Structure formats: C-alpha cells, structure tokens
C-alpha positions in Angstrom: -7.3 29.0 -50.1 -4.7 27.3 -48.0 -5.0 27.1 -44.2 -2.3 26.3 -41.7 -3.0 25.8 -38.0 -2.1 24.0 -34.9 -4.7 21.4 -34.2 -5.8 18.8 -31.5 -7.4 15.5 -32.5 -10.8 15.0 -30.9 -12.2 12.0 -32.8 -11.1 9.4 -35.3 -13.7 7.2 -37.1 -13.0 4.5 -39.7 -14.5 5.3 -43.0 -14.3 2.5 -45.6 -11.2 0.3 -45.6 -8.7 3.0 -46.5 -9.9 6.2 -45.0 -10.6 7.8 -41.6 -12.8 10.7 -40.7 -11.0 12.8 -38.1 -12.5 15.7 -36.1 -9.9 18.3 -35.0 -10.1 21.4 -32.9 -7.9 24.0 -34.8 -6.5 27.2 -33.5 -7.7 29.4 -36.4 -10.8 27.7 -37.8 -12.4 26.0 -34.8 -13.6 22.4 -35.3 -12.8 21.0 -38.8 -13.5 17.5 -40.1 -10.8 15.8 -42.3 -10.8 12.8 -44.5 -7.5 11.0 -44.0 -6.2 8.2 -46.2 -4.9 5.2 -44.3 -1.5 3.9 -45.4 0.2 0.6 -44.8 3.7 1.7 -43.8 4.9 2.4 -40.3 5.4 6.1 -41.2 1.9 6.6 -42.7 0.6 9.9 -41.5 -2.8 8.6 -40.5 -1.0 7.2 -37.4 -0.5 10.8 -36.2 -4.3 11.2 -35.7 -4.5 9.8 -32.2 -6.6 11.0 -29.3 -5.6 14.5 -28.2 -2.6 14.4 -30.5 -1.2 17.9 -31.0 -0.5 18.5 -34.7 0.5 21.2 -37.3 -1.9 20.8 -40.2 -2.1 22.4 -43.6 -5.2 22.0 -45.8 -7.2 23.6 -48.6 -10.7 25.1 -47.9 -13.2 22.4 -49.0 -16.5 23.0 -50.8 -19.4 23.7 -48.6 -20.3 20.6 -46.6 -17.3 18.6 -47.8 -14.6 17.2 -45.7 -11.1 18.7 -45.8 -8.1 16.8 -47.0 -4.8 17.4 -45.1 -2.0 18.4 -47.4 0.7 18.4 -44.8 0.7 17.0 -41.2 3.4 17.0 -38.6 3.4 16.2 -34.9 3.8 19.4 -32.8 4.5 17.4 -29.7 5.3 13.8 -28.9 3.7 13.0 -25.6 6.2 11.6 -23.0 3.7 10.2 -20.4 0.0 10.4 -21.6 0.1 7.3 -23.9 2.0 5.2 -21.4 0.3 5.9 -18.1 -3.0 4.0 -17.6 -4.8 6.7 -15.7 -3.6 9.5 -18.0 -4.7 7.5 -21.0 -8.1 7.1 -19.5 -8.4 10.8 -18.8 -7.2 11.6 -22.3 -9.9 9.4 -23.9 -12.5 11.0 -21.6 -11.4 14.5 -22.5 -11.5 13.6 -26.2 -15.2 12.5 -25.9 -16.0 15.5 -23.7 -14.5 18.1 -26.0 -16.2 16.7 -29.0 -19.5 17.8 -27.6 -18.4 20.8 -25.6 -16.7 22.7 -28.4 -18.2 21.4 -31.6 -20.4 24.5 -32.2 -17.9 27.0 -30.8 -16.6 29.7 -33.2 -12.8 29.9 -33.7 -11.1 30.9 -30.5 -7.3 31.1 -30.2 -7.8 31.7 -26.5 -9.8 28.5 -26.0 -7.3 26.5 -28.2 -4.4 27.9 -26.2 -6.0 26.8 -22.9 -6.5 23.3 -24.2 -3.1 23.0 -25.7 -1.3 24.4 -22.6 -3.3 22.2 -20.3 -2.3 19.1 -22.2 1.3 20.1 -22.3 1.3 20.7 -18.6 -0.5 17.4 -17.9 2.0 15.4 -20.0 4.9 16.9 -17.9 3.3 16.0 -14.5 4.7 12.9 -12.9 2.5 13.0 -9.8 -0.2 14.9 -8.1 -2.5 14.9 -11.2 -5.6 13.1 -9.8 -7.7 16.3 -9.9 -6.5 17.5 -13.3 -9.7 16.6 -15.2 -11.9 18.4 -12.6 -9.8 21.6 -12.9 -9.9 21.3 -16.7 -13.7 21.1 -16.8 -14.2 24.0 -14.4 -11.7 26.2 -16.3 -13.1 25.2 -19.7 -16.5 26.4 -18.5 -15.1 29.9 -18.2 -14.1 29.9 -21.9 -17.5 28.7 -22.9 -19.4 31.3 -20.8 -20.8 28.6 -18.5 -18.9 29.2 -15.3 -21.1 28.4 -12.3 -22.0 31.2 -9.9 -20.6 30.3 -6.5 -21.0 33.8 -4.9 -24.3 32.8 -3.2 -22.8 29.9 -1.3 -24.1 29.5 2.3 -23.6 26.4 4.5 -26.4 24.0 3.9 -27.3 25.3 0.5 -28.1 23.2 -2.5 -26.5 23.7 -5.9 -29.1 24.0 -8.7 -27.4 22.6 -11.8 -30.1 24.0 -14.1 -29.7 27.6 -12.8 -26.0 27.3 -12.2 -26.2 28.8 -8.6 -26.9 28.0 -5.0 -30.3 28.0 -3.4 -31.4 27.6 0.2 -34.4 25.5 -0.8 -34.3 22.0 -2.4 -35.1 22.5 -6.2 -38.3 21.0 -7.5 -36.4 19.1 -10.2 -33.8 16.4 -9.9 -30.8 18.3 -11.3 -29.1 19.5 -8.2 -26.3 18.7 -5.7 -27.0 17.9 -2.1 -25.5 20.4 0.4 -22.6 18.1 1.4 -21.5 17.8 -2.3 -22.5 21.4 -3.2 -20.1 22.7 -0.4 -17.2 21.3 -2.4 -17.9 23.5 -5.4 -16.4 26.8 -4.0 -13.4 24.8 -3.0 -13.0 23.4 -6.5 -13.3 26.8 -8.0 -10.1 27.7 -6.0 -8.2 24.9 -7.5 -5.7 25.5 -10.3 -3.1 23.3 -12.0 -0.5 24.8 -9.7 -2.2 23.9 -6.4 -4.5 21.0 -7.3 -2.2 18.5 -5.6 -3.0 20.0 -2.3 -6.7 19.2 -2.4 -7.3 15.7 -1.0 -10.4 14.1 -2.4 -11.5 10.5 -2.0 -12.2 8.5 -5.1 -15.9 8.6 -4.3 -15.9 12.4 -3.9 -14.0 12.8 -7.1 -16.3 10.6 -9.1 -19.5 12.3 -7.7 -18.1 15.8 -8.5 -17.1 14.7 -12.0 -20.6 13.3 -12.6 -22.2 16.6 -11.4 -19.9 18.6 -13.7 -20.9 16.4 -16.7 -24.6 16.8 -15.8 -24.0 20.6 -15.6 -22.5 20.7 -19.1 -25.3 18.5 -20.4 -27.9 20.9 -19.1 -26.2 24.0 -20.6 -25.0 22.7 -24.0 -27.6 21.6 -26.5 -27.5 17.9 -27.4 -24.6 17.1 -25.0 -24.7 13.3 -24.6 -24.1 10.8 -21.9 -20.4 10.1 -22.0 -19.4 6.5 -22.5 -15.9 7.1 -21.3 -17.1 8.4 -17.9 -17.7 4.9 -16.6 -14.4 3.6 -18.0 -12.6 6.4 -16.2 -14.3 5.5 -12.9 -13.3 1.9 -13.3 -9.6 2.7 -14.0 -9.4 4.9 -10.9 -11.2 2.3 -8.8 -8.8 -0.4 -9.9 -5.8 1.8 -9.1 -7.1 2.4 -5.5 -7.4 -1.3 -5.0 -3.8 -2.0 -6.1 
C-alpha cells in the first residue's frame, strides 16, 4: 500500500555511514520512522530532512516493526527566516526535541498536524514580536493532547499544582508546583494567542521560569517524557541576546 502525506521532521539520527533514521510527524499516519539513504551530491534528498522541515512524502507500508523507505520526497515549504535567525533556530531545535516526546504515542490526528504546520508557517513569517511564540505553542498544544491546565479556580495567592493541573489555596505536599507569584501568570498566558502575544511583556527570567514549569507539567502528564537538553541551550541564546 502506498501512502502520501504532508510531514514534519522531528528527529534525524545517523545510521551507518550512508543512512539516516528520521522520525516524522505525518498528517495521515501520525509518527513514522524512515530509513533515508545519504547521497553525496548537493541535491541529495537526505538534505531535505532538517529540523521541523515541512515535506510532502510518499512511501510504501513497511513490514511490522520495519522502517519505512521514502519513495518520493519534496519540500512543501522553504523557510524564509527560521534557519537564518539565531533565536528562531534555537526555538525550532527545542520544539523538535519537545514534539518527539509529546506526540510520539499520539494516534493520527489531522487537526494536531494542522496546528503544528500552521504554527510553523506563521512563525516563519514573523519578523518581530515572536519572543513568546514557544510559550503559546506549548499551551495550545496541550489542548490537542487533552492536557490543558484548569485555570478556572484561580484566586490571588493560590499555588498551581503541576501534578493535578489546577490551582490550590494550600501549598502542595510535593515539590511539583508553582509559587503564587508565578502561578498568577498562568491565566494571563492562557489568554495569549499568536495574534496578541506581542502585547504581553515578560522579562527573560519570567519567560524562562514559565517555560520550565510548562516542561515540568508535560513531564508529569506524559509517560517517559524526558529532561530536554535543548531547554538550557534555548535559555543561553535568549540570555546572550539580552546582553547584546
């Protein structure tokens, strides 16, 4: 059986000298792993499999447990800014690592795929005012995964229990929670969208802390969600930009 689908590259690993194992989020089949041969020419198609690349892919259904081989691959979009902007590149690498763990067990979902694709297209077009993009992305992604936090119980001075996904007047008896000062920002974040995110002024420290809490939240609610190596790199890039 032949499959055709729009796809987003989430991971590329070198396998032997002449092959790559690439993990893609596809519109029709969910996450699919491909074995891609590495060529030597400038036009070799393995060069299309870059972080968050948006592709059109055609492949045959593999045997159970086997990797798929792409028969035809074409770029569905050539990014105009993401590969050439330091902060956008750092965010893209972070989102790649994040999505690998967040959606790996998700069933095929055209709605989820459309959200990710449209978010990346929008991000690539933005020239300014995109510092909060990754926060909005993670919060909106939670809705598609059925993990959206409950902010209806917010009261001034409340803690946010990351395990339970809601506010509480009492300090939780475990360490996975946000202090009231940081917890108060969550209802504000939930009002952010791609259209209005440039209006929300957050310091670098506030943005870093909120991102760390969001990653902890996903880690608590998705089995085997790991510590993200790119989280520290993203923080260093933003810190360096603030100093310049």
